[in-house]
VOTORLO-861032 format. One line per field, with one value per residue: residue number from 1; residue in one letter; x, y, z of N, C-alpha, C in turn. Coordinates in Angstrom, 3 decimals. Layout:
N
resi <- (NUM;...);
resn <- (A;...);
n_px <- (X;...);
n_py <- (Y;...);
n_pz <- (Z;...);
ca_px <- (X;...);
ca_py <- (Y;...);
ca_pz <- (Z;...);
c_px <- (X;...);
c_py <- (Y;...);
c_pz <- (Z;...);
//
This chain:
130
resi <- (1;2;3;4;5;6;7;8;9;10;11;12;13;14;15;16;17;18;19;20;21;22;23;24;25;26;27;28;29;30;31;32;33;34;35;36;37;38;39;40;41;42;43;44;45;46;47;48;49;50;51;52;53;54;55;56;57;58;59;60;61;62;63;64;65;66;67;68;69;70;71;72;73;74;75;76;77;78;79;80;81;82;83;84;85;86;87;88;89;90;91;92;93;94;95;96;97;98;99;100;101;102;103;104;105;106;107;108;109;110;111;112;113;114;115;116;117;118;119;120;121;122;123;124;125;126;127;128;129;130);
resn <- (M;T;W;H;H;L;V;Q;Q;V;R;D;L;G;R;Y;D;S;D;Q;E;A;E;R;V;L;D;A;V;L;T;V;L;G;S;Q;L;T;G;D;E;R;C;D;L;A;A;V;L;P;D;R;A;R;A;V;L;A;A;Q;I;P;L;T;H;P;V;A;A;P;A;F;V;E;A;V;A;R;I;L;T;T;T;L;A;A;A;R;W;D;S;S;T;V;L;T;V;L;S;A;L;A;G;E;Q;L;T;G;R;L;L;A;F;L;P;R;S;Y;A;L;L;F;G;R;A;D;L;A;A;A);
n_px <- (-19.262;-17.659;-16.740;-16.341;-17.821;-20.400;-20.700;-20.646;-23.013;-24.897;-24.281;-24.925;-27.715;-28.798;-28.031;-25.867;-23.315;-20.678;-18.352;-17.756;-20.009;-21.951;-20.873;-21.110;-23.897;-24.525;-23.174;-24.635;-27.275;-26.820;-25.962;-28.302;-29.986;-28.645;-29.305;-31.852;-32.199;-32.162;-31.115;-31.407;-31.954;-30.376;-27.795;-27.764;-28.069;-25.742;-23.889;-23.961;-22.925;-20.222;-17.016;-16.522;-19.103;-20.442;-19.155;-20.011;-22.790;-22.806;-21.660;-23.574;-25.816;-28.628;-32.020;-34.672;-37.097;-37.858;-38.168;-40.841;-41.026;-41.126;-39.795;-37.330;-36.428;-36.314;-34.214;-32.086;-32.079;-31.274;-28.631;-27.427;-27.884;-29.998;-32.956;-36.223;-37.323;-35.052;-33.681;-35.449;-35.193;-32.459;-32.486;-34.200;-32.755;-30.378;-31.498;-32.870;-30.758;-29.478;-31.496;-31.508;-28.993;-29.274;-31.264;-34.415;-35.582;-34.272;-34.757;-37.533;-37.774;-36.542;-38.378;-40.597;-39.754;-39.324;-41.321;-44.439;-44.383;-42.033;-41.739;-41.893;-39.552;-37.688;-37.971;-40.213;-43.628;-46.183;-48.261;-49.730;-52.653;-54.327);
n_py <- (54.552;51.952;50.924;48.151;47.286;48.044;46.392;43.918;44.066;44.081;41.601;39.843;40.394;39.891;37.333;36.492;34.626;35.477;38.191;39.487;39.034;40.403;42.998;43.445;43.489;45.630;47.756;47.802;48.465;50.937;52.347;52.506;53.784;56.203;57.405;58.173;60.016;63.465;66.776;67.838;65.385;63.552;64.568;64.432;61.686;60.756;61.850;60.206;57.852;55.458;56.305;54.927;53.993;56.411;57.567;55.914;56.405;59.200;59.391;58.994;60.312;62.084;61.267;63.230;62.782;60.502;56.960;54.535;51.989;49.305;49.696;50.496;48.119;46.554;47.853;47.269;44.496;44.324;45.331;43.440;41.195;39.307;37.665;39.208;38.665;37.989;40.417;42.086;41.126;41.722;44.537;45.282;44.293;45.906;48.521;48.382;48.082;50.535;52.225;51.746;52.746;55.419;56.369;57.166;59.730;60.715;58.548;58.684;61.114;60.386;58.483;60.117;61.663;59.854;57.872;56.528;53.717;52.668;52.033;49.348;48.268;49.518;48.217;48.883;49.192;50.197;52.416;54.572;56.252;55.272);
n_pz <- (-72.411;-74.144;-77.518;-77.627;-75.384;-76.188;-78.446;-77.125;-75.643;-77.719;-78.842;-76.710;-76.212;-78.749;-79.115;-80.706;-82.390;-82.444;-81.835;-84.198;-85.807;-84.320;-84.497;-87.252;-87.580;-85.872;-87.165;-89.597;-88.779;-87.527;-89.756;-91.353;-89.521;-89.255;-91.637;-91.198;-89.151;-88.141;-87.161;-83.699;-82.450;-83.827;-83.279;-80.465;-79.993;-81.234;-79.489;-77.225;-78.058;-78.509;-80.020;-82.558;-83.259;-83.360;-85.536;-87.648;-87.643;-88.098;-90.612;-92.482;-94.906;-94.173;-95.031;-96.495;-95.265;-92.700;-93.194;-92.902;-90.347;-91.495;-93.965;-93.023;-91.837;-94.149;-95.478;-93.763;-94.078;-96.761;-96.617;-94.941;-96.363;-95.771;-94.422;-94.024;-91.520;-89.989;-90.216;-88.897;-86.297;-85.917;-86.190;-84.082;-81.924;-81.904;-81.773;-79.360;-77.545;-78.042;-77.162;-74.394;-73.814;-74.592;-72.917;-71.286;-71.901;-74.274;-75.973;-76.120;-77.498;-79.920;-80.823;-81.115;-83.224;-85.330;-87.665;-86.459;-86.317;-85.219;-82.499;-81.464;-82.550;-81.000;-78.673;-77.236;-76.230;-78.449;-77.566;-78.311;-79.464;-82.433);
ca_px <- (-19.299;-16.715;-17.231;-16.346;-18.956;-21.604;-20.754;-20.985;-24.441;-25.619;-24.053;-25.684;-29.152;-29.161;-27.571;-25.012;-22.259;-19.341;-18.273;-17.762;-21.403;-22.607;-20.369;-21.699;-25.290;-24.499;-22.814;-25.739;-28.404;-26.392;-25.935;-29.671;-30.489;-28.021;-30.007;-33.210;-32.228;-31.608;-31.278;-30.962;-32.027;-29.181;-26.635;-27.821;-27.773;-24.315;-23.116;-23.906;-22.335;-18.755;-16.481;-16.729;-20.535;-20.750;-18.634;-20.903;-24.043;-22.588;-21.217;-24.735;-26.549;-30.028;-33.098;-35.490;-38.128;-37.565;-39.064;-41.558;-40.240;-40.920;-38.767;-36.078;-36.048;-35.928;-32.881;-31.141;-32.025;-30.449;-27.229;-26.941;-28.312;-30.694;-34.411;-36.876;-37.468;-33.742;-33.382;-36.299;-34.506;-31.223;-32.837;-34.739;-31.657;-29.521;-32.251;-33.159;-29.513;-29.291;-32.502;-31.009;-27.849;-29.739;-32.126;-35.848;-35.928;-33.807;-35.493;-38.851;-37.621;-36.294;-39.643;-41.478;-39.233;-39.490;-42.710;-45.041;-44.172;-40.717;-41.702;-41.568;-38.145;-36.916;-38.296;-41.271;-44.997;-46.712;-49.543;-50.395;-53.901;-54.174);
ca_py <- (53.196;51.697;50.156;46.736;47.074;48.132;45.151;42.837;44.176;43.622;40.152;39.157;40.526;39.260;35.938;36.254;33.657;36.076;39.652;39.944;39.050;41.506;44.238;43.565;43.892;46.969;48.688;47.896;49.203;52.330;52.947;52.847;54.783;57.481;58.009;58.525;61.062;64.793;67.750;67.608;63.963;62.933;65.040;63.945;60.254;60.627;62.243;59.130;56.661;55.374;56.972;54.191;54.005;57.797;57.782;55.211;57.157;60.538;59.309;58.822;61.506;61.855;61.454;64.388;62.286;59.123;55.943;53.747;50.882;48.185;50.064;50.478;46.706;46.122;48.399;46.459;43.180;44.464;45.484;42.196;40.104;38.352;37.692;40.287;38.240;38.137;41.855;42.650;40.743;42.503;45.943;45.408;44.073;47.092;49.691;48.204;48.408;51.980;52.848;51.677;53.652;56.800;56.754;57.347;61.014;60.758;57.537;59.271;62.116;59.660;57.880;61.206;62.133;58.799;57.454;55.828;52.274;52.295;51.739;47.946;48.040;50.048;47.438;49.579;49.019;51.382;52.596;55.782;56.013;55.262);
ca_pz <- (-72.922;-75.226;-78.667;-77.247;-74.482;-77.015;-79.227;-76.209;-75.326;-78.910;-78.957;-75.674;-76.426;-80.012;-79.085;-81.856;-82.111;-82.366;-81.827;-85.594;-86.260;-83.612;-85.096;-88.590;-87.379;-85.295;-88.243;-90.560;-88.193;-87.371;-91.095;-91.748;-88.572;-89.589;-92.774;-90.770;-88.124;-88.403;-86.090;-82.333;-82.117;-84.408;-82.515;-79.089;-80.020;-81.537;-78.305;-76.228;-78.675;-78.589;-81.206;-83.805;-83.558;-83.736;-86.894;-88.590;-87.684;-88.664;-92.006;-93.364;-95.306;-93.816;-95.996;-96.150;-94.349;-92.321;-93.735;-91.903;-89.789;-92.426;-94.944;-92.264;-91.736;-95.503;-95.761;-92.983;-94.738;-97.971;-96.231;-94.353;-97.256;-94.917;-94.521;-93.284;-90.122;-89.352;-90.159;-87.846;-85.057;-85.846;-85.960;-82.736;-80.976;-81.835;-81.326;-77.938;-76.843;-78.150;-76.304;-73.013;-73.748;-74.749;-71.800;-71.553;-72.512;-75.661;-76.732;-76.380;-78.567;-81.171;-81.258;-81.559;-84.504;-86.341;-87.851;-85.325;-86.358;-84.709;-81.063;-81.208;-82.870;-79.877;-77.494;-76.523;-76.705;-79.112;-76.914;-78.798;-80.194;-83.894);
c_px <- (-18.307;-17.399;-17.348;-17.539;-20.268;-21.771;-21.168;-22.470;-25.284;-25.484;-24.909;-27.190;-29.593;-28.778;-26.758;-23.839;-20.886;-19.444;-18.353;-19.192;-22.159;-22.160;-20.991;-23.138;-25.355;-24.173;-23.966;-26.888;-28.028;-26.349;-27.331;-30.243;-29.908;-28.676;-31.404;-33.279;-31.591;-31.684;-30.739;-30.966;-30.792;-27.935;-26.618;-27.577;-26.285;-23.462;-23.005;-23.246;-20.817;-18.282;-16.779;-18.203;-20.970;-20.313;-19.530;-22.198;-23.865;-22.183;-22.379;-25.386;-28.025;-30.978;-33.902;-36.599;-37.784;-38.603;-39.757;-40.697;-40.082;-39.849;-37.388;-35.551;-35.615;-34.526;-31.806;-30.982;-31.166;-28.970;-26.652;-27.201;-28.929;-32.202;-34.974;-37.024;-36.147;-33.385;-34.225;-35.666;-33.252;-31.505;-33.311;-33.656;-30.837;-30.288;-32.636;-31.920;-29.268;-30.277;-32.049;-29.843;-28.304;-30.570;-33.541;-36.162;-35.508;-34.524;-36.894;-38.806;-37.366;-37.595;-40.651;-41.054;-39.512;-40.968;-43.166;-44.656;-42.845;-40.707;-41.303;-40.117;-37.230;-37.235;-39.372;-42.637;-45.440;-48.131;-50.277;-51.651;-53.657;-54.800);
c_py <- (53.074;50.930;48.679;46.419;47.113;46.857;43.981;42.869;43.694;42.103;39.385;39.204;39.791;37.802;35.575;35.369;34.274;37.596;40.199;40.019;40.204;42.858;44.483;44.062;45.318;48.012;48.883;48.727;50.663;53.060;53.381;53.907;56.163;58.179;58.495;59.744;62.353;65.607;67.330;66.134;63.224;63.296;64.464;62.440;60.039;60.915;61.129;57.862;56.649;55.924;56.228;54.189;55.396;58.070;57.116;55.994;58.477;60.508;59.222;60.164;61.257;62.083;62.679;64.022;60.848;58.170;55.216;52.553;49.706;48.477;50.113;49.049;46.172;46.624;47.621;45.087;43.233;44.555;44.158;40.973;38.959;38.474;38.877;39.925;38.404;39.613;42.551;42.354;41.607;43.961;46.153;45.222;45.343;48.292;49.588;48.522;49.921;52.738;52.857;52.644;55.111;57.280;57.063;58.623;61.069;59.726;58.046;60.308;61.444;59.073;58.940;61.719;61.126;58.476;56.522;54.356;51.794;51.792;50.299;47.625;48.531;49.312;48.062;49.201;50.312;51.589;53.845;55.411;56.108;56.488);
c_pz <- (-74.074;-76.350;-78.283;-76.345;-75.258;-77.841;-78.343;-75.837;-76.504;-79.042;-77.946;-75.930;-77.686;-80.109;-80.327;-81.444;-81.922;-82.284;-83.248;-86.138;-85.604;-84.178;-86.465;-88.501;-86.843;-86.354;-89.228;-90.015;-87.977;-88.709;-91.514;-90.813;-88.870;-90.761;-92.395;-89.862;-88.594;-87.109;-84.741;-81.956;-82.620;-83.590;-81.106;-79.023;-80.282;-80.298;-77.271;-76.769;-78.546;-79.940;-82.508;-84.217;-84.014;-85.167;-87.933;-88.749;-88.432;-90.132;-92.991;-93.675;-95.017;-94.994;-95.585;-95.179;-93.987;-92.912;-92.589;-91.478;-90.750;-93.479;-94.281;-92.197;-93.103;-95.863;-95.006;-93.634;-95.995;-97.628;-95.752;-95.241;-96.451;-95.116;-93.745;-91.807;-89.374;-89.210;-89.099;-86.479;-84.863;-85.511;-84.535;-81.680;-80.809;-81.294;-79.857;-77.097;-76.883;-77.270;-74.850;-72.813;-73.760;-73.568;-72.256;-72.328;-73.979;-76.507;-77.060;-77.490;-79.913;-81.706;-81.706;-82.929;-85.618;-86.530;-86.726;-85.237;-85.772;-83.267;-80.773;-81.528;-81.751;-78.573;-76.630;-77.085;-77.352;-78.603;-77.370;-79.562;-81.682;-84.497);
//
């Protein structure tokens, strides 16, 4: 997949008005996601991304422990200077596109690595017992 194709998928799913807006959202979510992932999950996700997306993800220094989904959305909102509702939409749009790109197995591993509250952001039902 190329960067342009990835941007188009984000633009279409998120219903953004321009490629520039979709790129801005994609960069922001990849930036925050890059700070959340470590180890094999980080490397395996990077391997399926186009070069530019891989560079954004890899440029981030991972936190020692990933934050819960609400804090992830707040970080995206700060980067994009937008509301939490808009940042939730933006995060879910990008993570859903990345989930389709990564496939079922890798997405399952990402969700197992991240705190439980991420499933909905990846376009998945969170059916695990509380």
